[in-house]
MDAnalysis code that builds the backbone (N, CA, C; Angstrom):
import MDAnalysis as mda
import numpy as np

u = mda.Universe.empty(198, n_residues=66, atom_resindex=np.repeat(np.arange(66), 3), trajectory=True)
u.add_TopologyAttr("name", ["N", "CA", "C"] * 66)
u.add_TopologyAttr("resid", np.arange(1, 67))
u.add_TopologyAttr("resname", ["MET", "GLU", "GLU", "LYS", "ASN", "GLU", "LYS", "ALA", "LYS", "GLU", "VAL", "ALA", "LYS", "TYR", "GLN", "ASN", "GLU", "ASN", "ILE", "ASN", "LYS", "GLU", "ILE", "ASN", "LEU", "LYS", "ILE", "ARG", "TYR", "ASP", "ASP", "ILE", "GLU", "GLN", "SER", "LEU", "GLU", "GLU", "VAL", "ASP", "LYS", "GLN", "HIS", "SER", "PHE", "VAL", "ILE", "TYR", "LEU", "LEU", "PHE", "ASN", "THR", "GLU", "ASN", "ALA", "ASP", "LEU", "GLU", "PRO", "PRO", "GLU", "ILE", "ILE", "TRP", "LEU"])
u.atoms.positions = np.array([
    [167.698, 93.792, 70.092],
    [167.999, 94.842, 71.059],
    [166.708, 95.456, 71.599],
    [165.781, 95.732, 70.691],
    [164.512, 96.335, 71.105],
    [163.722, 95.373, 71.999],
    [163.850, 94.085, 71.732],
    [163.172, 93.072, 72.547],
    [163.717, 93.076, 73.983],
    [165.026, 93.261, 74.118],
    [165.644, 93.330, 75.449],
    [165.143, 94.553, 76.207],
    [164.988, 95.665, 75.489],
    [164.473, 96.885, 76.116],
    [163.044, 96.681, 76.620],
    [162.238, 96.000, 75.822],
    [160.854, 95.729, 76.214],
    [160.816, 94.834, 77.450],
    [161.685, 93.807, 77.460],
    [161.737, 92.907, 78.616],
    [162.222, 93.656, 79.851],
    [163.196, 94.533, 79.678],
    [163.716, 95.318, 80.802],
    [162.624, 96.230, 81.365],
    [161.847, 96.830, 80.464],
    [160.739, 97.689, 80.911],
    [159.697, 96.869, 81.677],
    [159.426, 95.669, 81.153],
    [158.444, 94.801, 81.798],
    [158.919, 94.377, 83.199],
    [160.199, 94.026, 83.296],
    [160.767, 93.629, 84.588],
    [160.736, 94.810, 85.563],
    [161.102, 95.982, 85.067],
    [161.103, 97.178, 85.918],
    [159.687, 97.490, 86.408],
    [158.713, 97.340, 85.527],
    [157.319, 97.586, 85.897],
    [156.883, 96.586, 86.966],
    [157.234, 95.322, 86.780],
    [156.875, 94.270, 87.737],
    [157.518, 94.541, 89.098],
    [158.800, 94.901, 89.087],
    [159.503, 95.201, 90.346],
    [158.888, 96.412, 91.042],
    [158.539, 97.416, 90.269],
    [157.925, 98.624, 90.818],
    [156.575, 98.298, 91.456],
    [155.782, 97.443, 90.795],
    [154.484, 97.038, 91.349],
    [154.685, 96.297, 92.672],
    [155.683, 95.429, 92.735],
    [155.955, 94.695, 93.965],
    [156.394, 95.622, 95.088],
    [157.235, 96.590, 94.749],
    [157.682, 97.568, 95.753],
    [156.477, 98.351, 96.280],
    [155.592, 98.773, 95.371],
    [154.399, 99.510, 95.791],
    [153.507, 98.657, 96.690],
    [153.370, 97.364, 96.356],
    [152.569, 96.470, 97.194],
    [153.189, 96.348, 98.582],
    [154.512, 96.215, 98.646],
    [155.191, 96.113, 99.939],
    [154.988, 97.387, 100.762],
    [155.082, 98.525, 100.105],
    [154.889, 99.801, 100.801],
    [153.459, 99.890, 101.336],
    [152.481, 99.516, 100.506],
    [151.084, 99.566, 100.941],
    [150.825, 98.616, 102.100],
    [151.413, 97.422, 102.040],
    [151.252, 96.469, 103.140],
    [151.867, 97.017, 104.420],
    [153.039, 97.640, 104.303],
    [153.707, 98.216, 105.475],
    [152.852, 99.327, 106.079],
    [152.283, 100.168, 105.239],
    [151.436, 101.258, 105.723],
    [150.218, 100.687, 106.441],
    [149.586, 99.668, 105.849],
    [148.413, 99.064, 106.480],
    [148.800, 98.399, 107.799],
    [149.947, 97.727, 107.825],
    [150.411, 97.085, 109.064],
    [150.621, 98.127, 110.152],
    [151.250, 99.243, 109.791],
    [151.485, 100.318, 110.764],
    [150.167, 100.881, 111.285],
    [149.179, 101.044, 110.370],
    [147.862, 101.543, 110.782],
    [147.200, 100.578, 111.752],
    [147.287, 99.293, 111.457],
    [146.690, 98.282, 112.327],
    [147.387, 98.283, 113.677],
    [148.715, 98.355, 113.643],
    [149.482, 98.361, 114.886],
    [149.112, 99.577, 115.746],
    [148.986, 100.728, 115.102],
    [148.624, 101.946, 115.826],
    [147.208, 101.823, 116.393],
    [146.287, 101.250, 115.626],
    [144.918, 101.065, 116.097],
    [144.897, 100.143, 117.309],
    [145.690, 99.079, 117.257],
    [145.747, 98.150, 118.382],
    [146.317, 98.836, 119.622],
    [147.304, 99.697, 119.426],
    [147.860, 100.435, 120.561],
    [146.795, 101.338, 121.179],
    [145.984, 101.979, 120.340],
    [144.919, 102.842, 120.844],
    [143.889, 102.015, 121.609],
    [143.515, 100.861, 121.074],
    [142.573, 99.977, 121.761],
    [143.161, 99.543, 123.093],
    [144.446, 99.216, 123.092],
    [145.105, 98.780, 124.321],
    [145.079, 99.893, 125.373],
    [145.287, 101.123, 124.945],
    [145.250, 102.251, 125.886],
    [143.859, 102.388, 126.500],
    [142.828, 102.274, 125.665],
    [141.458, 102.378, 126.163],
    [141.155, 101.209, 127.093],
    [141.585, 100.026, 126.710],
    [141.353, 98.829, 127.515],
    [142.034, 98.980, 128.871],
    [143.259, 99.477, 128.860],
    [143.989, 99.686, 130.109],
    [143.245, 100.676, 130.997],
    [142.671, 101.691, 130.397],
    [141.946, 102.695, 131.166],
    [140.702, 102.087, 131.802],
    [139.993, 101.234, 131.060],
    [138.818, 100.560, 131.614],
    [139.237, 99.664, 132.776],
    [140.334, 98.945, 132.617],
    [140.840, 98.103, 133.703],
    [141.203, 98.975, 134.906],
    [141.811, 100.112, 134.651],
    [142.145, 101.050, 135.730],
    [140.875, 101.451, 136.500],
    [139.821, 101.754, 135.754],
    [138.565, 102.130, 136.401],
    [138.002, 100.975, 137.220],
    [138.129, 99.768, 136.709],
    [137.608, 98.602, 137.413],
    [138.309, 98.379, 138.754],
    [139.605, 98.552, 138.767],
    [140.368, 98.203, 139.957],
    [140.704, 99.382, 140.857],
    [140.300, 100.559, 140.462],
    [140.614, 101.725, 141.278],
    [139.360, 102.506, 141.655],
    [138.306, 101.789, 141.959],
    [137.095, 102.474, 142.433],
    [137.119, 102.480, 143.951],
    [136.499, 103.445, 144.536],
    [136.541, 103.589, 145.990],
    [135.848, 102.443, 146.721],
    [134.728, 101.978, 146.182],
    [133.949, 100.945, 146.862],
    [134.127, 99.572, 146.220],
    [135.296, 99.308, 145.705],
    [135.516, 98.050, 144.992],
    [135.284, 96.843, 145.907],
    [135.560, 96.996, 147.192],
    [135.378, 95.850, 148.092],
    [133.915, 95.692, 148.529],
    [133.101, 96.720, 148.329],
    [131.697, 96.644, 148.742],
    [130.780, 96.154, 147.630],
    [131.015, 96.606, 146.449],
    [130.167, 96.195, 145.321],
    [130.992, 96.211, 144.039],
    [130.590, 95.406, 143.059],
    [131.360, 95.402, 141.805],
    [131.244, 96.744, 141.086],
    [132.346, 97.248, 140.587],
    [132.304, 98.545, 139.886],
    [131.631, 98.411, 138.525],
    [131.156, 99.532, 138.035],
    [130.548, 99.548, 136.706],
    [131.632, 99.710, 135.656],
    [131.395, 99.093, 134.525],
    [132.324, 99.279, 133.403],
    [131.869, 100.520, 132.645],
    [132.782, 101.429, 132.450],
    [132.474, 102.666, 131.734],
    [133.172, 102.618, 130.387],
    [132.416, 102.561, 129.311],
    [132.999, 102.535, 127.959],
    [133.093, 103.955, 127.449],
    [134.249, 104.303, 126.968],
    [134.469, 105.667, 126.470],
    [134.284, 105.730, 124.984],
])
């Protein structure tokens, strides 16, 4: 009986570790996704600056990095 309890504790510990790993991976994925969205917003803004300059037809616009 005591051996079954030990095995149950071991299984529960293993499952808990896996759940924690999944949670950590999800958090990291969300952070990466959010970072990519921020980069995309900045990239879109740079593209906006490139194509919406007053003298775009006269000379190439400068890229402004924020």
